[in-house]
ROVEXGU-656936 format. One line per 3 residues: their letters; for each residue x, y, z of C-alpha. Coordinates in nm, 2 decimals, decimal comma, m for minus. Each point is the difference from the previous one (the first is absolute). Example, Ala and Ser with C-alpha at 12.3 -4.5 7.8 and 13.67 -1.06 7.14 Angstrom:
as) 1,23/m0,45/0,78  0,14/0,34/m0,07
REM end
This chain:
lct) 11,76/m0,72/7,71  m0,17/m0,06/0,34  m0,12/0,25/0,26
ele) m0,01/m0,25/0,28  0,27/m0,20/0,17  0,04/m0,34/m0,18
lvg) 0,16/m0,32/0,11  0,31/m0,13/m0,16  m0,18/m0,31/m0,13
dvn) m0,26/0,22/m0,17  0,25/0,21/m0,19  0,25/m0,28/m0,08
grl) 0,15/0,06/m0,34  m0,13/0,35/m0,04  0,14/0,35/0,04
ivl) m0,15/0,22/0,27  0,00/0,38/m0,04  0,03/0,21/0,31
qdw) m0,11/0,35/m0,07  0,24/0,27/0,12  m0,13/0,28/m0,23
rgg) m0,27/0,26/0,05  m0,34/m0,02/m0,17  m0,29/m0,25/0,00
vvs) 0,05/m0,33/0,18  0,07/m0,27/m0,25  0,19/m0,24/0,23
mrw) 0,10/m0,05/0,36  0,19/0,31/0,12  0,36/m0,03/0,10
ags) 0,03/0,10/0,37  m0,38/0,02/0,02  m0,23/m0,13/0,27
amk) 0,05/m0,36/m0,11  0,38/0,01/0,05  0,25/0,05/0,28
iqd) 0,35/0,09/m0,11  0,33/0,05/0,17  0,25/0,18/m0,22
cwn) 0,25/0,18/0,23  0,26/0,03/m0,28  0,17/0,33/0,07
tss) 0,20/m0,08/0,32  0,36/m0,02/0,10  m0,05/m0,24/0,29
are) m0,03/m0,37/m0,06  m0,15/m0,03/0,35  m0,27/0,24/m0,08
kwn) m0,08/m0,19/m0,32  m0,01/m0,33/0,18  m0,24/0,14/0,27
avs) m0,23/0,11/m0,28  0,01/m0,34/m0,17  m0,05/m0,20/0,32
nhl) m0,29/0,23/0,13  m0,18/m0,05/m0,33  0,05/m0,38/0,02
rrt) m0,15/m0,01/0,35  m0,32/0,16/m0,12  m0,03/m0,20/m0,33
pqr) m0,18/m0,31/0,14  m0,29/0,21/0,13  m0,05/0,16/m0,34
lge) 0,03/m0,32/m0,20  m0,29/m0,04/m0,24  m0,13/0,35/0,06
rlc) 0,29/0,21/m0,13  0,29/m0,05/m0,24  0,31/0,04/0,22
vnf) 0,31/0,11/m0,18  0,34/0,01/0,19  0,30/0,16/m0,18
lsa) 0,34/m0,11/0,13  0,18/0,23/m0,24  0,14/0,34/0,11
qsf) 0,28/0,24/m0,09  0,19/0,30/0,12  0,25/0,11/m0,27
prr) 0,29/0,02/m0,04  0,11/m0,25/0,26  m0,32/m0,20/0,09
tpr) m0,09/m0,17/m0,33  m0,28/m0,25/m0,05  0,25/m0,29/0,01
yfa) 0,13/0,13/0,34  m0,35/m0,02/0,15  m0,08/m0,33/m0,17
gli) 0,32/m0,15/0,16  m0,13/0,09/0,35  m0,38/m0,03/m0,02
npk) m0,04/m0,31/m0,22  0,20/m0,23/0,23  m0,19/0,13/0,31
lca) m0,33/m0,08/m0,16  0,11/m0,34/m0,11  0,11/m0,09/0,35
sis) m0,32/0,14/0,15  m0,22/m0,20/m0,23  0,20/m0,32/0,05
rgk) m0,06/0,02/0,37  m0,37/m0,01/m0,06  m0,07/0,35/0,14
hsa) m0,25/0,09/m0,27  m0,32/m0,17/m0,11  m0,05/0,22/m0,31
lgv) 0,22/0,25/m0,19  m0,21/0,14/m0,29  0,18/0,14/m0,30
vvm) 0,37/0,05/0,07  0,19/0,22/m0,25  0,38/m0,04/0,01
dfp) 0,33/0,09/m0,16  0,25/m0,28/m0,07  m0,20/m0,28/0,16
tke) 0,15/m0,34/0,07  m0,15/m0,34/m0,09  m0,03/m0,09/0,37
lca) m0,19/0,32/0,08  m0,24/m0,05/m0,28  m0,06/m0,36/0,11
eiv) m0,07/0,11/0,36  m0,25/0,26/m0,12  m0,19/m0,24/m0,22
htn) m0,01/m0,26/0,28  m0,13/0,25/0,25  m0,26/0,16/m0,22
flr) m0,14/m0,32/m0,15  0,08/m0,29/0,23  0,04/0,12/0,36
tqv) m0,27/0,28/0,03  m0,28/m0,07/0,25  m0,34/0,16/0,00
aap) m0,30/m0,02/0,22  m0,24/m0,29/m0,08  m0,32/0,22/0,03
rvl) 0,14/0,22/m0,28  0,02/m0,30/m0,23  m0,36/m0,10/0,09
dsl) m0,12/0,36/m0,07  0,15/m0,02/m0,35  m0,20/m0,31/m0,07
dgc) m0,33/0,15/0,12  0,03/0,31/m0,21  m0,20/m0,14/m0,28
rgv) m0,31/m0,10/0,19  m0,19/0,32/m0,08  0,08/m0,03/m0,37
ykq) m0,11/m0,36/m0,01  m0,33/0,08/0,16  m0,06/0,28/m0,25
vlq) 0,07/m0,23/m0,30  m0,25/m0,25/0,13  m0,25/0,28/0,04
did) 0,07/0,12/m0,36  m0,07/m0,35/m0,13  m0,33/m0,03/0,20
daa) m0,11/0,34/m0,13  0,08/m0,09/m0,36  m0,19/m0,32/0,03
yak) m0,31/0,17/0,14  0,02/0,29/m0,24  m0,01/m0,21/m0,32
prg) m0,02/0,24/m0,30  m0,36/0,00/m0,14  m0,03/m0,19/m0,32
sst) 0,33/m0,20/0,04  0,03/m0,37/m0,02  m0,03/m0,13/0,35
pry) 0,19/m0,34/m0,04  0,29/0,18/m0,18  0,02/0,28/0,25
vks) m0,02/m0,23/0,31  0,26/m0,23/m0,15  0,24/0,29/m0,05
laa) m0,04/0,11/0,36  0,03/m0,36/0,12  0,33/m0,04/m0,18
vys) 0,13/0,32/0,17  m0,11/m0,12/0,34  0,15/m0,34/m0,05
kll) 0,34/0,15/m0,09  m0,02/0,23/0,30  m0,06/m0,30/0,23
vqr) 0,31/m0,18/m0,14  0,21/0,31/0,05  m0,13/0,04/0,35
aqf) 0,09/m0,37/0,08  0,35/0,05/m0,13  0,05/0,31/0,22
aiv) m0,15/m0,17/0,30  0,24/m0,30/m0,02  0,31/0,22/0,00
aed) m0,15/0,23/0,26  m0,07/m0,28/0,24  0,36/m0,12/m0,02
ira) 0,11/0,35/0,09  m0,25/0,02/0,29  0,13/m0,33/0,13
ecr) 0,35/0,14/0,02  m0,12/0,32/0,17  m0,18/m0,20/0,27
dsd) 0,32/m0,16/0,11  0,19/0,32/0,09  m0,04/0,38/0,05
qvs) 0,29/0,08/m0,24  0,03/m0,15/m0,34  0,24/0,04/m0,30
sel) m0,04/0,31/m0,22  m0,01/m0,25/m0,29  m0,34/m0,11/0,14
llt) m0,12/0,36/0,00  0,12/0,04/m0,36  m0,18/m0,32/m0,11
atq) m0,32/0,11/0,18  0,01/0,34/m0,15  0,07/m0,13/m0,35
isr) m0,28/m0,25/0,00  m0,24/0,25/0,14  0,08/0,25/m0,27
lwk) m0,04/m0,27/m0,26  m0,33/m0,10/0,15  m0,12/0,36/0,00
kql) 0,10/0,04/m0,37  m0,20/m0,31/m0,08  m0,30/0,14/0,18
rrt) 0,03/0,33/m0,19  0,01/m0,19/m0,32  m0,31/m0,20/0,10
qdt) m0,18/0,33/0,07  0,09/0,12/m0,35  m0,12/m0,33/m0,15
vgd) m0,34/0,02/0,17  m0,04/0,34/m0,14  0,11/m0,12/m0,35
vta) m0,26/m0,29/0,01  m0,28/0,25/0,08  0,12/0,25/m0,26
rem) 0,03/m0,28/m0,26  m0,36/m0,11/0,06  m0,12/0,35/m0,03
krk) 0,19/0,04/m0,33  m0,16/m0,32/m0,13  m0,34/0,14/0,08
sva) 0,07/0,33/m0,18  0,15/m0,17/m0,30  m0,31/m0,23/m0,03
aep) m0,23/0,31/m0,01  0,22/0,20/m0,24  m0,11/m0,16/m0,33
qiq) m0,36/0,09/0,06  0,09/0,36/0,08  0,22/0,02/m0,31
lfr) m0,28/m0,15/m0,21  m0,24/0,27/0,10  0,26/0,27/m0,07
rqp) 0,08/m0,13/m0,35  m0,37/0,04/m0,10  m0,09/0,37/0,06
wda) m0,36/0,09/0,03  m0,05/0,18/m0,33  m0,32/0,10/m0,19
srk) m0,01/m0,31/m0,22  0,02/m0,24/0,29  m0,28/0,19/0,18
rat) m0,22/m0,02/m0,31  0,06/m0,37/m0,04  m0,08/m0,06/0,37
vql) m0,33/0,18/m0,02  m0,11/m0,19/m0,31  0,08/m0,33/0,17
fkg) m0,20/0,10/0,30  m0,30/0,08/m0,22  0,03/m0,34/m0,17
trd) 0,12/0,12/m0,34  0,33/m0,03/m0,19  0,15/0,16/m0,30
REM end
């Protein structure tokens, strides 16, 4: 379940639920603000249906990455205009239009009776031929800068605010291990990001695969940063717990020996220098 638009690479191998029922939001809504759908299914004119399909295709590249675009080729008008009738007219038109290179992105295409050639053209256009603006790729790489600065600030704050009574060498060593792992992860991200930046410097338009790669590594880097933030909090909490556990036996010792009358009498006698 996801309430935001995800990339294909992020949801590979999983089922995505699109909510089309009323009630509280548990997943991304079908036909919601994150989607753009063409589903002119109840028509008796193949020309009208093709116009709806082609108009939707023309607007799809501008929405790529911001909305999930879904284009239905299927239609019907019983009893004479069956789904197979429309598929026999619309599917070949789309295949010819794609093969001429008229479209840079198609989005999700829902069809009746698709052919192998049409499926191959759709996959090729969506994943191999699509071009996006280079600045858009660079923006996806820079989206983690704020989170990275915040993680560094959290580590600094944790180092300066060492829990009172904790073991300084052990606490600093734990934070140093977290910081060292963060630097390694940062270097790995920077190496891949620099290769992507180099490709973006050469042209204004780059492959959509490059945008997909940039987005995926940025999301992975952001997840690693969030985990690092959690680890810093765990290190501090663990040190505080050690401190409380160390003090606990003394507290329990006092509680196990209640202050009764006999103890009070023995204490007074010891103070006076006499014993029974």
